[in-house]
All heavy atoms as TSV, in Angstrom:
chain	resi	resn	atom	element	x	y	z
A	1	MET	N	N	-9.130	-13.055	-2.261
A	1	MET	CA	C	-9.286	-11.526	-2.925
A	1	MET	C	C	-9.709	-10.697	-1.809
A	1	MET	O	O	-10.500	-10.947	-0.910
A	1	MET	CB	C	-10.381	-11.603	-3.966
A	1	MET	CG	C	-10.394	-10.278	-4.700
A	1	MET	SD	S	-11.897	-9.322	-4.759
A	1	MET	CE	C	-13.214	-10.313	-4.229
A	2	PHE	N	N	-9.168	-9.446	-1.860
A	2	PHE	CA	C	-9.397	-8.538	-0.876
A	2	PHE	C	C	-9.962	-7.245	-1.519
A	2	PHE	O	O	-9.867	-7.145	-2.682
A	2	PHE	CB	C	-8.167	-8.114	-0.073
A	2	PHE	CG	C	-7.439	-9.311	0.588
A	2	PHE	CD1	C	-6.337	-9.918	-0.014
A	2	PHE	CD2	C	-7.831	-9.673	1.795
A	2	PHE	CE1	C	-5.738	-11.022	0.555
A	2	PHE	CE2	C	-7.293	-10.945	2.401
A	2	PHE	CZ	C	-6.249	-11.525	1.721
A	3	ARG	N	N	-10.369	-6.232	-0.762
A	3	ARG	CA	C	-10.630	-4.943	-1.469
A	3	ARG	C	C	-10.112	-3.809	-0.576
A	3	ARG	O	O	-9.889	-3.966	0.656
A	3	ARG	CB	C	-12.157	-4.853	-1.308
A	3	ARG	CG	C	-12.910	-5.698	-2.267
A	3	ARG	CD	C	-14.413	-5.387	-2.358
A	3	ARG	NE	N	-15.146	-6.330	-3.179
A	3	ARG	CZ	C	-15.174	-6.174	-4.580
A	3	ARG	NH1	N	-14.560	-5.229	-5.233
A	3	ARG	NH2	N	-15.778	-7.091	-5.253
A	4	ILE	N	N	-9.778	-2.721	-1.188
A	4	ILE	CA	C	-9.309	-1.528	-0.527
A	4	ILE	C	C	-10.370	-1.017	0.440
A	4	ILE	O	O	-11.468	-0.833	0.031
A	4	ILE	CB	C	-8.853	-0.376	-1.458
A	4	ILE	CG1	C	-7.731	-0.821	-2.469
A	4	ILE	CG2	C	-8.517	0.950	-0.767
A	4	ILE	CD1	C	-6.398	-1.066	-1.954
A	5	GLU	N	N	-10.015	-1.029	1.750
A	5	GLU	CA	C	-10.926	-0.664	2.722
A	5	GLU	C	C	-10.913	0.838	3.253
A	5	GLU	O	O	-11.879	1.353	3.678
A	5	GLU	CB	C	-10.685	-1.555	3.972
A	5	GLU	CG	C	-10.892	-2.984	3.693
A	5	GLU	CD	C	-10.392	-3.873	4.918
A	5	GLU	OE1	O	-9.768	-3.364	5.794
A	5	GLU	OE2	O	-10.743	-5.136	4.853
A	6	ARG	N	N	-9.668	1.170	3.297
A	6	ARG	CA	C	-9.446	2.638	3.760
A	6	ARG	C	C	-8.176	3.175	3.294
A	6	ARG	O	O	-7.308	2.432	2.770
A	6	ARG	CB	C	-9.558	2.777	5.261
A	6	ARG	CG	C	-8.406	2.118	6.036
A	6	ARG	CD	C	-8.699	2.190	7.647
A	6	ARG	NE	N	-7.556	1.532	8.195
A	6	ARG	CZ	C	-6.595	2.049	8.690
A	6	ARG	NH1	N	-6.298	3.390	8.632
A	6	ARG	NH2	N	-5.660	1.328	9.326
A	7	THR	N	N	-8.063	4.507	3.323
A	7	THR	CA	C	-6.762	5.095	2.712
A	7	THR	C	C	-6.313	6.260	3.604
A	7	THR	O	O	-7.187	6.805	4.498
A	7	THR	CB	C	-6.969	5.711	1.382
A	7	THR	OG1	O	-7.935	6.893	1.481
A	7	THR	CG2	C	-7.501	4.758	0.408
A	8	VAL	N	N	-5.006	6.607	3.663
A	8	VAL	CA	C	-4.505	7.621	4.499
A	8	VAL	C	C	-3.621	8.427	3.571
A	8	VAL	O	O	-2.603	7.981	3.018
A	8	VAL	CB	C	-3.597	7.157	5.707
A	8	VAL	CG1	C	-2.952	8.368	6.468
A	8	VAL	CG2	C	-4.522	6.218	6.647
A	9	ASP	N	N	-3.922	9.710	3.323
A	9	ASP	CA	C	-3.145	10.546	2.460
A	9	ASP	C	C	-2.022	11.178	3.163
A	9	ASP	O	O	-2.101	12.371	3.509
A	9	ASP	CB	C	-3.946	11.597	1.705
A	9	ASP	CG	C	-3.241	12.371	0.555
A	9	ASP	OD1	O	-2.178	11.895	0.247
A	9	ASP	OD2	O	-3.944	13.231	-0.030
A	10	GLY	N	N	-0.934	10.398	3.394
A	10	GLY	CA	C	0.200	10.942	4.136
A	10	GLY	C	C	0.891	9.771	4.872
A	10	GLY	O	O	0.604	8.590	4.609
A	11	MET	N	N	1.829	10.133	5.729
A	11	MET	CA	C	2.569	9.025	6.521
A	11	MET	C	C	1.551	8.562	7.563
A	11	MET	O	O	0.844	9.301	8.323
A	11	MET	CB	C	3.734	9.715	7.188
A	11	MET	CG	C	4.672	8.567	7.853
A	11	MET	SD	S	5.334	7.427	6.832
A	11	MET	CE	C	6.591	8.400	5.990
A	12	ASP	N	N	1.579	7.256	7.683
A	12	ASP	CA	C	0.732	6.525	8.724
A	12	ASP	C	C	1.734	5.625	9.388
A	12	ASP	O	O	2.297	4.785	8.848
A	12	ASP	CB	C	-0.407	5.703	8.087
A	12	ASP	CG	C	-1.388	5.313	9.152
A	12	ASP	OD1	O	-1.557	5.886	10.198
A	12	ASP	OD2	O	-2.109	4.237	8.887
A	13	VAL	N	N	1.908	5.817	10.716
A	13	VAL	CA	C	2.699	5.014	11.661
A	13	VAL	C	C	1.840	3.978	12.283
A	13	VAL	O	O	0.872	4.357	12.875
A	13	VAL	CB	C	3.485	6.049	12.625
A	13	VAL	CG1	C	4.385	5.103	13.506
A	13	VAL	CG2	C	4.296	7.032	11.992
A	14	SER	N	N	2.244	2.704	12.161
A	14	SER	CA	C	1.533	1.587	12.612
A	14	SER	C	C	2.461	0.639	13.283
A	14	SER	O	O	3.693	0.785	13.107
A	14	SER	CB	C	0.679	1.003	11.435
A	14	SER	OG	O	1.597	0.195	10.635
A	15	PRO	N	N	2.019	-0.460	13.809
A	15	PRO	CA	C	2.810	-1.468	14.359
A	15	PRO	C	C	3.713	-2.128	13.333
A	15	PRO	O	O	4.822	-2.692	13.641
A	15	PRO	CB	C	1.821	-2.504	15.016
A	15	PRO	CG	C	0.541	-1.717	15.238
A	15	PRO	CD	C	0.542	-0.706	14.213
A	16	LEU	N	N	3.366	-2.082	12.089
A	16	LEU	CA	C	4.198	-2.603	11.048
A	16	LEU	C	C	5.216	-1.623	10.505
A	16	LEU	O	O	5.980	-2.009	9.678
A	16	LEU	CB	C	3.228	-3.091	9.884
A	16	LEU	CG	C	2.275	-4.179	10.120
A	16	LEU	CD1	C	1.378	-4.430	9.077
A	16	LEU	CD2	C	2.924	-5.444	10.587
A	17	GLY	N	N	5.227	-0.406	11.061
A	17	GLY	CA	C	6.092	0.530	10.617
A	17	GLY	C	C	5.524	1.947	9.951
A	17	GLY	O	O	4.415	2.156	10.201
A	18	GLU	N	N	6.356	2.675	9.252
A	18	GLU	CA	C	5.835	3.880	8.711
A	18	GLU	C	C	5.403	3.511	7.196
A	18	GLU	O	O	6.245	3.113	6.438
A	18	GLU	CB	C	6.958	4.880	8.704
A	18	GLU	CG	C	7.378	5.468	9.904
A	18	GLU	CD	C	8.459	6.380	9.889
A	18	GLU	OE1	O	9.052	6.649	8.890
A	18	GLU	OE2	O	8.686	7.052	10.995
A	19	LEU	N	N	4.222	3.720	6.993
A	19	LEU	CA	C	3.560	3.505	5.657
A	19	LEU	C	C	3.345	4.834	4.886
A	19	LEU	O	O	2.383	5.629	5.503
A	19	LEU	CB	C	2.388	2.647	5.760
A	19	LEU	CG	C	2.526	1.427	6.619
A	19	LEU	CD1	C	1.242	0.662	6.719
A	19	LEU	CD2	C	3.579	0.521	6.139
A	20	TRP	N	N	3.823	5.067	3.802
A	20	TRP	CA	C	3.535	6.327	3.021
A	20	TRP	C	C	2.345	6.192	2.166
A	20	TRP	O	O	2.304	5.287	1.303
A	20	TRP	CB	C	4.765	6.726	2.125
A	20	TRP	CG	C	4.608	7.907	1.350
A	20	TRP	CD1	C	4.648	7.988	-0.053
A	20	TRP	CD2	C	4.265	9.200	1.791
A	20	TRP	NE1	N	4.352	9.218	-0.592
A	20	TRP	CE2	C	4.172	10.098	0.639
A	20	TRP	CE3	C	4.116	9.803	3.014
A	20	TRP	CZ2	C	3.715	11.440	0.715
A	20	TRP	CZ3	C	3.643	11.164	3.164
A	20	TRP	CH2	C	3.572	11.906	1.984
A	21	ARG	N	N	1.325	6.974	2.401
A	21	ARG	CA	C	0.012	7.065	1.681
A	21	ARG	C	C	-0.557	5.709	1.410
A	21	ARG	O	O	-0.923	5.296	0.353
A	21	ARG	CB	C	0.269	7.641	0.333
A	21	ARG	CG	C	0.864	9.162	0.622
A	21	ARG	CD	C	1.003	9.899	-0.900
A	21	ARG	NE	N	-0.092	10.677	-1.104
A	21	ARG	CZ	C	-0.197	11.357	-2.148
A	21	ARG	NH1	N	0.603	11.507	-3.137
A	21	ARG	NH2	N	-1.385	12.049	-2.407
A	22	PRO	N	N	-0.726	4.948	2.457
A	22	PRO	CA	C	-1.278	3.526	2.424
A	22	PRO	C	C	-2.774	3.397	1.852
A	22	PRO	O	O	-3.544	4.414	2.095
A	22	PRO	CB	C	-1.105	2.941	3.815
A	22	PRO	CG	C	-1.253	4.152	4.621
A	22	PRO	CD	C	-0.585	5.312	3.908
A	23	ARG	N	N	-2.998	2.427	1.180
A	23	ARG	CA	C	-4.265	2.041	0.830
A	23	ARG	C	C	-4.572	0.628	1.345
A	23	ARG	O	O	-4.086	-0.351	0.762
A	23	ARG	CB	C	-4.464	2.085	-0.790
A	23	ARG	CG	C	-4.369	3.499	-1.255
A	23	ARG	CD	C	-4.725	3.509	-2.735
A	23	ARG	NE	N	-4.601	4.943	-3.191
A	23	ARG	CZ	C	-5.676	5.725	-3.528
A	23	ARG	NH1	N	-6.802	5.207	-3.385
A	23	ARG	NH2	N	-5.556	6.922	-3.806
A	24	TYR	N	N	-5.139	0.591	2.436
A	24	TYR	CA	C	-5.272	-0.608	3.215
A	24	TYR	C	C	-6.380	-1.680	2.653
A	24	TYR	O	O	-7.404	-1.226	2.183
A	24	TYR	CB	C	-5.707	-0.345	4.753
A	24	TYR	CG	C	-4.732	0.311	5.537
A	24	TYR	CD1	C	-4.655	1.620	5.741
A	24	TYR	CD2	C	-3.713	-0.464	6.100
A	24	TYR	CE1	C	-3.647	2.345	6.390
A	24	TYR	CE2	C	-2.703	0.115	6.814
A	24	TYR	CZ	C	-2.756	1.535	7.008
A	24	TYR	OH	O	-1.713	2.083	7.796
A	25	PHE	N	N	-5.985	-2.913	2.591
A	25	PHE	CA	C	-6.870	-3.879	1.984
A	25	PHE	C	C	-7.110	-4.964	2.937
A	25	PHE	O	O	-8.059	-5.722	2.738
A	25	PHE	CB	C	-6.230	-4.435	0.621
A	25	PHE	CG	C	-4.898	-5.143	0.810
A	25	PHE	CD1	C	-4.671	-6.459	1.254
A	25	PHE	CD2	C	-3.750	-4.270	0.568
A	25	PHE	CE1	C	-3.494	-6.918	1.336
A	25	PHE	CE2	C	-2.562	-4.888	0.534
A	25	PHE	CZ	C	-2.316	-6.273	0.872
A	26	TYR	N	N	-6.502	-5.151	4.009
A	26	TYR	CA	C	-6.677	-6.210	4.964
A	26	TYR	C	C	-6.183	-5.857	6.381
A	26	TYR	O	O	-4.913	-5.877	6.507
A	26	TYR	CB	C	-6.149	-7.601	4.536
A	26	TYR	CG	C	-6.386	-8.721	5.469
A	26	TYR	CD1	C	-7.563	-9.337	5.652
A	26	TYR	CD2	C	-5.418	-9.122	6.211
A	26	TYR	CE1	C	-7.794	-10.363	6.436
A	26	TYR	CE2	C	-5.510	-10.299	7.192
A	26	TYR	CZ	C	-6.812	-10.818	7.229
A	26	TYR	OH	O	-7.136	-11.912	8.062
A	27	GLY	N	N	-6.988	-5.442	7.251
A	27	GLY	CA	C	-6.373	-5.042	8.537
A	27	GLY	C	C	-5.313	-3.905	8.446
A	27	GLY	O	O	-5.506	-2.881	7.882
A	28	GLY	N	N	-4.059	-4.296	8.897
A	28	GLY	CA	C	-3.042	-3.301	8.769
A	28	GLY	C	C	-2.171	-3.430	7.565
A	28	GLY	O	O	-1.210	-2.822	7.323
A	29	TYR	N	N	-2.555	-4.316	6.655
A	29	TYR	CA	C	-1.808	-4.659	5.395
A	29	TYR	C	C	-2.286	-3.655	4.164
A	29	TYR	O	O	-3.523	-3.372	4.155
A	29	TYR	CB	C	-1.995	-6.044	4.870
A	29	TYR	CG	C	-1.513	-6.969	5.790
A	29	TYR	CD1	C	-2.290	-7.965	6.398
A	29	TYR	CD2	C	-0.124	-7.030	6.198
A	29	TYR	CE1	C	-1.854	-8.773	7.326
A	29	TYR	CE2	C	0.403	-7.989	7.072
A	29	TYR	CZ	C	-0.529	-8.858	7.673
A	29	TYR	OH	O	-0.119	-9.800	8.562
A	30	ALA	N	N	-1.442	-3.094	3.576
A	30	ALA	CA	C	-1.687	-2.042	2.633
A	30	ALA	C	C	-0.745	-1.983	1.338
A	30	ALA	O	O	0.298	-2.629	1.388
A	30	ALA	CB	C	-1.645	-0.671	3.344
A	31	VAL	N	N	-1.225	-1.509	0.327
A	31	VAL	CA	C	-0.302	-1.061	-0.813
A	31	VAL	C	C	0.140	0.386	-0.292
A	31	VAL	O	O	-0.679	1.218	0.035
A	31	VAL	CB	C	-1.127	-0.841	-2.099
A	31	VAL	CG1	C	-0.285	-0.297	-3.256
A	31	VAL	CG2	C	-1.800	-2.158	-2.473
A	32	HIS	N	N	1.393	0.555	-0.250
A	32	HIS	CA	C	2.035	1.863	0.190
A	32	HIS	C	C	3.417	2.116	-0.388
A	32	HIS	O	O	4.114	1.108	-0.839
A	32	HIS	CB	C	2.084	1.766	1.842
A	32	HIS	CG	C	3.103	0.790	2.260
A	32	HIS	ND1	N	4.457	1.083	2.460
A	32	HIS	CD2	C	3.163	-0.525	2.632
A	32	HIS	CE1	C	5.125	0.041	2.942
A	32	HIS	NE2	N	4.213	-0.945	3.094
A	33	GLY	N	N	3.819	3.319	-0.289
A	33	GLY	CA	C	4.981	3.827	-0.893
A	33	GLY	C	C	6.122	3.521	0.222
A	33	GLY	O	O	5.862	3.510	1.478
A	34	ASP	N	N	7.393	3.562	-0.306
A	34	ASP	CA	C	8.544	3.403	0.659
A	34	ASP	C	C	9.735	3.937	-0.215
A	34	ASP	O	O	9.743	3.645	-1.435
A	34	ASP	CB	C	8.720	1.890	1.020
A	34	ASP	CG	C	9.657	1.817	2.212
A	34	ASP	OD1	O	10.906	1.885	2.125
A	34	ASP	OD2	O	9.167	1.651	3.368
A	35	GLY	N	N	10.655	4.365	0.535
A	35	GLY	CA	C	11.969	4.919	-0.067
A	35	GLY	C	C	12.864	3.792	-0.571
A	35	GLY	O	O	13.753	4.008	-1.401
A	36	SER	N	N	12.662	2.491	-0.036
A	36	SER	CA	C	13.475	1.441	-0.337
A	36	SER	C	C	12.512	0.274	-0.814
A	36	SER	O	O	11.754	-0.309	0.003
A	36	SER	CB	C	14.394	1.038	0.902
A	36	SER	OG	O	15.106	-0.208	0.459
A	37	VAL	N	N	12.621	-0.220	-1.954
A	37	VAL	CA	C	11.952	-1.398	-2.494
A	37	VAL	C	C	12.950	-2.402	-3.120
A	37	VAL	O	O	13.305	-2.259	-4.076
A	37	VAL	CB	C	10.982	-1.030	-3.560
A	37	VAL	CG1	C	10.031	-2.198	-4.018
A	37	VAL	CG2	C	9.890	0.203	-3.111
A	38	PRO	N	N	13.269	-3.330	-2.248
A	38	PRO	CA	C	14.309	-4.425	-2.693
A	38	PRO	C	C	13.715	-5.251	-3.737
A	38	PRO	O	O	12.452	-5.405	-3.788
A	38	PRO	CB	C	14.575	-5.116	-1.441
A	38	PRO	CG	C	13.379	-5.084	-0.513
A	38	PRO	CD	C	12.818	-3.675	-0.817
A	39	PRO	N	N	14.629	-5.880	-4.548
A	39	PRO	CA	C	14.153	-6.724	-5.583
A	39	PRO	C	C	13.829	-8.160	-5.193
A	39	PRO	O	O	14.018	-9.142	-6.020
A	39	PRO	CB	C	15.430	-6.712	-6.591
A	39	PRO	CG	C	16.518	-6.545	-5.679
A	39	PRO	CD	C	16.003	-5.609	-4.652
A	40	TYR	N	N	13.422	-8.307	-3.907
A	40	TYR	CA	C	13.155	-9.743	-3.416
A	40	TYR	C	C	12.094	-9.550	-2.446
A	40	TYR	O	O	11.901	-8.391	-1.861
A	40	TYR	CB	C	14.387	-10.308	-2.743
A	40	TYR	CG	C	15.033	-9.325	-1.786
A	40	TYR	CD1	C	14.600	-9.375	-0.394
A	40	TYR	CD2	C	16.014	-8.569	-2.133
A	40	TYR	CE1	C	15.097	-8.382	0.456
A	40	TYR	CE2	C	16.566	-7.684	-1.182
A	40	TYR	CZ	C	16.115	-7.670	0.070
A	40	TYR	OH	O	16.796	-6.912	0.984
A	41	PRO	N	N	11.277	-10.585	-2.150
A	41	PRO	CA	C	10.196	-10.477	-1.077
A	41	PRO	C	C	10.772	-10.003	0.235
A	41	PRO	O	O	11.705	-10.538	0.713
A	41	PRO	CB	C	9.650	-11.843	-0.992
A	41	PRO	CG	C	10.229	-12.487	-2.214
A	41	PRO	CD	C	11.393	-11.963	-2.692
A	42	ALA	N	N	10.288	-8.957	0.892
A	42	ALA	CA	C	10.789	-8.462	2.060
A	42	ALA	C	C	9.556	-7.908	3.026
A	42	ALA	O	O	9.747	-7.056	3.797
A	42	ALA	CB	C	11.697	-7.333	1.769
A	43	SER	N	N	8.348	-8.618	2.687
A	43	SER	CA	C	7.168	-7.854	3.444
A	43	SER	C	C	6.526	-9.130	4.197
A	43	SER	O	O	6.785	-10.299	3.917
A	43	SER	CB	C	6.252	-7.407	2.485
A	43	SER	OG	O	5.029	-7.010	3.127
A	44	HIS	N	N	5.843	-8.721	5.212
A	44	HIS	CA	C	4.982	-9.687	5.979
A	44	HIS	C	C	3.525	-9.609	5.535
A	44	HIS	O	O	2.618	-10.173	6.248
A	44	HIS	CB	C	5.209	-9.515	7.470
A	44	HIS	CG	C	6.581	-9.834	7.954
A	44	HIS	ND1	N	7.544	-8.739	8.227
A	44	HIS	CD2	C	7.140	-10.954	8.289
A	44	HIS	CE1	C	8.590	-9.450	8.644
A	44	HIS	NE2	N	8.397	-10.677	8.703
A	45	GLY	N	N	3.297	-8.984	4.365
A	45	GLY	CA	C	1.970	-8.919	3.966
A	45	GLY	C	C	1.529	-7.668	3.046
A	45	GLY	O	O	0.674	-7.692	2.241
A	46	CYS	N	N	2.362	-6.637	3.239
A	46	CYS	CA	C	2.005	-5.335	2.491
A	46	CYS	C	C	2.525	-5.559	1.042
A	46	CYS	O	O	3.346	-6.362	0.760
A	46	CYS	CB	C	2.805	-4.171	3.188
A	46	CYS	SG	S	1.794	-3.642	4.708
A	47	VAL	N	N	2.077	-4.621	0.354
A	47	VAL	CA	C	2.618	-4.476	-1.148
A	47	VAL	C	C	3.355	-3.184	-1.166
A	47	VAL	O	O	2.734	-2.032	-1.179
A	47	VAL	CB	C	1.466	-4.446	-2.110
A	47	VAL	CG1	C	1.953	-4.294	-3.472
A	47	VAL	CG2	C	0.501	-5.710	-2.019
A	48	ARG	N	N	4.721	-3.134	-1.088
A	48	ARG	CA	C	5.456	-2.056	-1.133
A	48	ARG	C	C	5.882	-1.664	-2.512
A	48	ARG	O	O	6.462	-2.359	-3.305
A	48	ARG	CB	C	6.816	-2.392	-0.360
A	48	ARG	CG	C	7.688	-1.186	-0.108
A	48	ARG	CD	C	9.028	-1.436	0.666
A	48	ARG	NE	N	9.157	-2.765	1.303
A	48	ARG	CZ	C	10.155	-3.150	2.022
A	48	ARG	NH1	N	11.093	-2.206	2.231
A	48	ARG	NH2	N	10.265	-4.310	2.517
A	49	ILE	N	N	5.617	-0.418	-2.790
A	49	ILE	CA	C	6.040	0.166	-4.134
A	49	ILE	C	C	6.737	1.525	-3.702
A	49	ILE	O	O	6.722	1.953	-2.676
A	49	ILE	CB	C	4.827	0.457	-4.893
A	49	ILE	CG1	C	3.742	1.466	-4.351
A	49	ILE	CG2	C	4.139	-0.955	-5.261
A	49	ILE	CD1	C	2.619	1.668	-5.233
A	50	SER	N	N	7.428	2.026	-4.823
A	50	SER	CA	C	8.188	3.213	-4.590
A	50	SER	C	C	7.325	4.333	-4.241
A	50	SER	O	O	6.081	4.369	-4.509
A	50	SER	CB	C	8.964	3.607	-5.930
A	50	SER	OG	O	7.978	3.896	-6.872
A	51	ASP	N	N	7.875	5.378	-3.545
A	51	ASP	CA	C	7.161	6.643	-3.313
A	51	ASP	C	C	6.538	7.269	-4.507
A	51	ASP	O	O	5.359	7.663	-4.404
A	51	ASP	CB	C	7.925	7.527	-2.478
A	51	ASP	CG	C	8.289	7.165	-1.113
A	51	ASP	OD1	O	7.612	6.334	-0.482
A	51	ASP	OD2	O	9.381	7.588	-0.515
A	52	ALA	N	N	7.338	7.253	-5.614
A	52	ALA	CA	C	6.916	7.866	-6.858
A	52	ALA	C	C	5.624	7.126	-7.417
A	52	ALA	O	O	4.712	7.689	-7.864
A	52	ALA	CB	C	7.980	7.859	-7.899
A	53	ALA	N	N	5.642	5.819	-7.283
A	53	ALA	CA	C	4.597	5.016	-7.817
A	53	ALA	C	C	3.281	5.278	-6.969
A	53	ALA	O	O	2.221	5.442	-7.540
A	53	ALA	CB	C	4.879	3.523	-7.661
A	54	ILE	N	N	3.413	5.334	-5.654
A	54	ILE	CA	C	2.227	5.456	-4.795
A	54	ILE	C	C	1.717	6.923	-4.925
A	54	ILE	O	O	0.431	7.180	-4.949
A	54	ILE	CB	C	2.388	5.221	-3.285
A	54	ILE	CG1	C	0.988	4.958	-2.561
A	54	ILE	CG2	C	3.158	6.200	-2.576
A	54	ILE	CD1	C	0.173	3.772	-3.074
A	55	ASP	N	N	2.653	7.948	-5.213
A	55	ASP	CA	C	2.228	9.239	-5.466
A	55	ASP	C	C	1.452	9.291	-6.776
A	55	ASP	O	O	0.392	10.009	-6.903
A	55	ASP	CB	C	3.365	10.264	-5.620
A	55	ASP	CG	C	4.043	10.500	-4.236
A	55	ASP	OD1	O	3.283	10.178	-3.174
A	55	ASP	OD2	O	5.106	11.005	-4.222
A	56	TRP	N	N	1.791	8.478	-7.840
A	56	TRP	CA	C	1.011	8.522	-8.999
A	56	TRP	C	C	-0.268	7.740	-8.778
A	56	TRP	O	O	-1.319	8.224	-9.438
A	56	TRP	CB	C	1.800	7.637	-10.144
A	56	TRP	CG	C	1.061	7.388	-11.412
A	56	TRP	CD1	C	0.731	8.201	-12.444
A	56	TRP	CD2	C	0.062	6.271	-11.623
A	56	TRP	NE1	N	-0.133	7.748	-13.311
A	56	TRP	CE2	C	-0.439	6.500	-12.863
A	56	TRP	CE3	C	-0.063	5.003	-10.960
A	56	TRP	CZ2	C	-1.390	5.558	-13.485
A	56	TRP	CZ3	C	-1.066	4.076	-11.573
A	56	TRP	CH2	C	-1.576	4.502	-12.813
A	57	VAL	N	N	-0.301	6.691	-7.995
A	57	VAL	CA	C	-1.549	6.043	-7.741
A	57	VAL	C	C	-2.701	7.049	-7.127
A	57	VAL	O	O	-3.870	7.180	-7.561
A	57	VAL	CB	C	-1.419	4.843	-6.688
A	57	VAL	CG1	C	-2.634	4.420	-6.134
A	57	VAL	CG2	C	-0.631	3.716	-7.307
A	58	TRP	N	N	-2.123	7.876	-6.141
A	58	TRP	CA	C	-3.032	8.941	-5.648
A	58	TRP	C	C	-3.384	9.996	-6.690
A	58	TRP	O	O	-4.596	10.458	-6.776
A	58	TRP	CB	C	-2.388	9.603	-4.300
A	58	TRP	CG	C	-2.528	8.852	-3.237
A	58	TRP	CD1	C	-1.767	7.763	-2.815
A	58	TRP	CD2	C	-3.479	8.946	-2.254
A	58	TRP	NE1	N	-2.227	7.201	-1.612
A	58	TRP	CE2	C	-3.304	7.991	-1.242
A	58	TRP	CE3	C	-4.576	9.742	-2.052
A	58	TRP	CZ2	C	-4.138	7.762	-0.105
A	58	TRP	CZ3	C	-5.437	9.687	-0.983
A	58	TRP	CH2	C	-5.206	8.724	0.026
A	59	ALA	N	N	-2.464	10.450	-7.488
A	59	ALA	CA	C	-2.755	11.590	-8.470
A	59	ALA	C	C	-3.698	11.089	-9.562
A	59	ALA	O	O	-4.543	11.880	-9.917
A	59	ALA	CB	C	-1.362	12.062	-9.029
A	60	ALA	N	N	-3.576	9.781	-9.916
A	60	ALA	CA	C	-4.505	9.283	-10.856
A	60	ALA	C	C	-5.689	8.663	-10.396
A	60	ALA	O	O	-6.493	8.048	-11.085
A	60	ALA	CB	C	-3.698	8.235	-11.636
A	61	ASN	N	N	-5.964	8.707	-9.079
A	61	ASN	CA	C	-7.033	8.235	-8.411
A	61	ASN	C	C	-7.166	6.652	-8.746
A	61	ASN	O	O	-8.323	6.204	-9.053
A	61	ASN	CB	C	-8.387	8.917	-8.604
A	61	ASN	CG	C	-9.455	8.495	-7.566
A	61	ASN	OD1	O	-9.192	8.146	-6.517
A	61	ASN	ND2	N	-10.697	8.584	-7.999
A	62	GLN	N	N	-6.068	5.971	-8.696
A	62	GLN	CA	C	-6.108	4.543	-8.990
A	62	GLN	C	C	-6.418	3.790	-7.580
A	62	GLN	O	O	-5.947	4.331	-6.537
A	62	GLN	CB	C	-4.758	4.077	-9.487
A	62	GLN	CG	C	-4.402	4.535	-10.878
A	62	GLN	CD	C	-5.456	4.125	-11.858
A	62	GLN	OE1	O	-5.655	2.970	-12.078
A	62	GLN	NE2	N	-6.094	5.154	-12.645
A	63	ALA	N	N	-6.952	2.645	-7.564
A	63	ALA	CA	C	-7.132	1.832	-6.403
A	63	ALA	C	C	-7.935	2.655	-5.327
A	63	ALA	O	O	-7.604	2.639	-4.124
A	63	ALA	CB	C	-5.818	1.241	-5.862
A	64	PRO	N	N	-9.144	3.131	-5.714
A	64	PRO	CA	C	-9.995	3.769	-4.772
A	64	PRO	C	C	-10.512	2.689	-3.789
A	64	PRO	O	O	-10.491	1.509	-4.050
A	64	PRO	CB	C	-11.017	4.426	-5.528
A	64	PRO	CG	C	-11.128	3.634	-6.796
A	64	PRO	CD	C	-9.765	3.211	-7.017
A	65	ILE	N	N	-11.160	3.172	-2.692
A	65	ILE	CA	C	-11.972	2.261	-1.895
A	65	ILE	C	C	-12.860	1.370	-2.613
A	65	ILE	O	O	-13.624	1.825	-3.484
A	65	ILE	CB	C	-12.609	3.107	-0.699
A	65	ILE	CG1	C	-11.623	3.749	0.130
A	65	ILE	CG2	C	-13.622	2.140	0.107
A	65	ILE	CD1	C	-12.210	4.585	1.176
A	66	GLY	N	N	-12.737	0.110	-2.255
A	66	GLY	CA	C	-13.512	-0.811	-3.104
A	66	GLY	C	C	-12.877	-1.628	-4.126
A	66	GLY	O	O	-13.291	-2.683	-4.603
A	67	THR	N	N	-11.732	-1.094	-4.550
A	67	THR	CA	C	-10.901	-1.760	-5.580
A	67	THR	C	C	-10.447	-3.204	-5.176
A	67	THR	O	O	-9.968	-3.341	-4.073
A	67	THR	CB	C	-9.619	-1.024	-5.957
A	67	THR	OG1	O	-10.159	0.254	-6.460
A	67	THR	CG2	C	-8.771	-1.653	-7.047
A	68	GLU	N	N	-10.558	-4.153	-5.968
A	68	GLU	CA	C	-10.203	-5.585	-5.678
A	68	GLU	C	C	-8.633	-5.644	-5.639
A	68	GLU	O	O	-7.972	-5.024	-6.414
A	68	GLU	CB	C	-10.592	-6.568	-6.726
A	68	GLU	CG	C	-12.155	-6.833	-6.664
A	68	GLU	CD	C	-12.561	-7.844	-7.698
A	68	GLU	OE1	O	-11.711	-8.465	-8.348
A	68	GLU	OE2	O	-13.856	-8.022	-7.829
A	69	VAL	N	N	-8.072	-6.338	-4.688
A	69	VAL	CA	C	-6.666	-6.610	-4.422
A	69	VAL	C	C	-6.542	-8.095	-4.483
A	69	VAL	O	O	-6.908	-8.758	-3.594
A	69	VAL	CB	C	-6.143	-5.987	-3.190
A	69	VAL	CG1	C	-4.570	-6.263	-3.131
A	69	VAL	CG2	C	-6.328	-4.519	-3.269
A	70	ASP	N	N	-5.735	-8.604	-5.433
A	70	ASP	CA	C	-5.482	-10.111	-5.510
A	70	ASP	C	C	-4.106	-10.333	-5.184
A	70	ASP	O	O	-3.109	-9.640	-5.892
A	70	ASP	CB	C	-5.876	-10.711	-6.915
A	70	ASP	CG	C	-7.298	-10.748	-7.114
A	70	ASP	OD1	O	-8.084	-10.939	-6.230
A	70	ASP	OD2	O	-7.743	-10.494	-8.321
A	71	ILE	N	N	-3.734	-11.159	-4.388
A	71	ILE	CA	C	-2.278	-11.355	-3.902
A	71	ILE	C	C	-1.957	-12.747	-4.336
A	71	ILE	O	O	-2.562	-13.795	-4.082
A	71	ILE	CB	C	-2.078	-11.392	-2.374
A	71	ILE	CG1	C	-2.652	-9.954	-1.865
A	71	ILE	CG2	C	-0.714	-11.700	-1.944
A	71	ILE	CD1	C	-1.840	-8.880	-2.390
A	72	TYR	N	N	-0.905	-12.902	-5.212
A	72	TYR	CA	C	-0.435	-14.225	-5.639
A	72	TYR	C	C	0.928	-14.427	-5.026
A	72	TYR	O	O	1.748	-13.484	-5.074
A	72	TYR	CB	C	-0.215	-14.108	-7.160
A	72	TYR	CG	C	-1.667	-14.015	-7.834
A	72	TYR	CD1	C	-1.977	-12.691	-8.185
A	72	TYR	CD2	C	-2.535	-14.996	-8.076
A	72	TYR	CE1	C	-3.224	-12.449	-8.818
A	72	TYR	CE2	C	-3.833	-14.720	-8.677
A	72	TYR	CZ	C	-4.088	-13.492	-9.068
A	72	TYR	OH	O	-5.254	-13.214	-9.601
A	73	GLY	N	N	1.220	-15.658	-4.682
A	73	GLY	CA	C	2.639	-15.849	-4.005
A	73	GLY	C	C	3.116	-17.286	-4.435
A	73	GLY	O	O	2.590	-18.075	-5.060
């Protein structure tokens, strides 16, 4: 189990690529928006959701700092 540690309200360019409005939960890994979300696993650790979905997360103040993040694989 992890927790949201920090957030960036906008584009964040990192070694892992461009992350839209990321909510980081472990180092450089985050729940973040992307214009392309394939229907198969395509990440090295991030949780990629649509830009519209992450915009809703921000608008509804979902997953604030401290929120638990459980990853199942």
